[in-house]
C-alpha angles and dihedrals in degrees: 000000000000118000128212091274091054097244122118114231116250111240112227114248114251115257114254113259127221114292111266113250116230115256091235132020122214117208128175117211115233110256123214122221092253092051090053093046090048092048091051092047095049091050090053096100098192093047093050093048089050091048092051092050093047092049090049092053092048090051093047092046093049102041103022095067091056096053099033110109091232127060120215089248096051118112117208128194092246114086126193092357114169120240118287113186133172121213095232121041120221137188118242132167095290095050134259113007130194101166123310095288113355094185096031127238132281131238096284095040103263116146108254092208092059091045092050091050093051091044093051090049095051094044091050092048092054093044095052093046090050091049093048097048094041092049093051093047093044091052092047096049097037093044094051093044093048098044100046099030119174118076091351091054092048095050096046094046091049084054091053090049091051092050091049090058092061110081111236096222093047093050092047089048092055098042100036090068084094092060114111130181097282099034101080089133090067090059089048091053091047091051091047094052089059097039106061101076100086092050090047089057092048093050091045092053092050092047093050088061096040100051091069094051121114096245090056093049088048090053091051090048094057092049103259116165122245094247091052092049092049098046102027105038109019106031094060089059092059097040090106094058090043094053092048093050092045090051091053089047089064092060091044092051091051091054095046092046087049090052094048094047090046088058091047094249100105131057109000133203138308083042122053145203137189093264092047090053093052090048093048095049103035091106089059094058095114103028098041108012094170088072090062105031102057096055090040093051090050092054093049092046093051094047094046093047093048092049091047092051090048089050089053092048092050091053091045095053093044107103090198092059108117101173137027116245115220 
């Protein structure tokens, strides 16, 4: 509209209204380092399958021997009987049944399923004790060497070099002559004494880099003691490498114990282990292969599962990992 002066009035601009709120807000919860590690590990399909198989074997070895109708020391009238297995197990008056002898019997009439359960239980006990002791000793030696450096580092690393020169199997063969039927823990301690060096080198290398970091300098500045700095501030930063190395130590201990038992220098009768079963039945490889194959397959399965779990843990703790391998 034009006014008398011939100039059209300027309409005022509308006042800006309140900002429109989005229809939906997207928020991402903060993830801690452990939650990301756990998520990556659970998405590693091969590691999860291997972990499930390993846990199943541990459960069966620990519980199955108690409810199975035969003990590993029982002798039956049937000798070298081939495996007879039913598809569905049942419980009868004698306990859990899965056929008469699902893994067959050996040359003296012992049930091979009961022997395999006992051998798996004993081999796993030795392996886990070795991994625990070797991990603790490796953390202690490697952490002290990497944190203090200097003369302490040189002395401890020369000790590691000296221990690495001694073959593990040879040392175990010499010292394990003292092992009797019920003293499997002595064999585990021997293997642990000669299994910590690789982990000590890993922890030392990590500590050499961490001791120059700002948070370590800050802890020293406020008067924190050396022990607190090592175990409270530095050790949590190397826990990923430690867990992976400890996992692989389990597989290594299984194989070394198998080798010693195969040579007759490990677990001795009346007790048994997977390596001892393989050693006792090697002559029956062609005539009664079930005596050899079932303990051998148990050894292979345990070692493969432990290595695959370790591979999954290594990928999960790797901060550079961008995708999960199946």
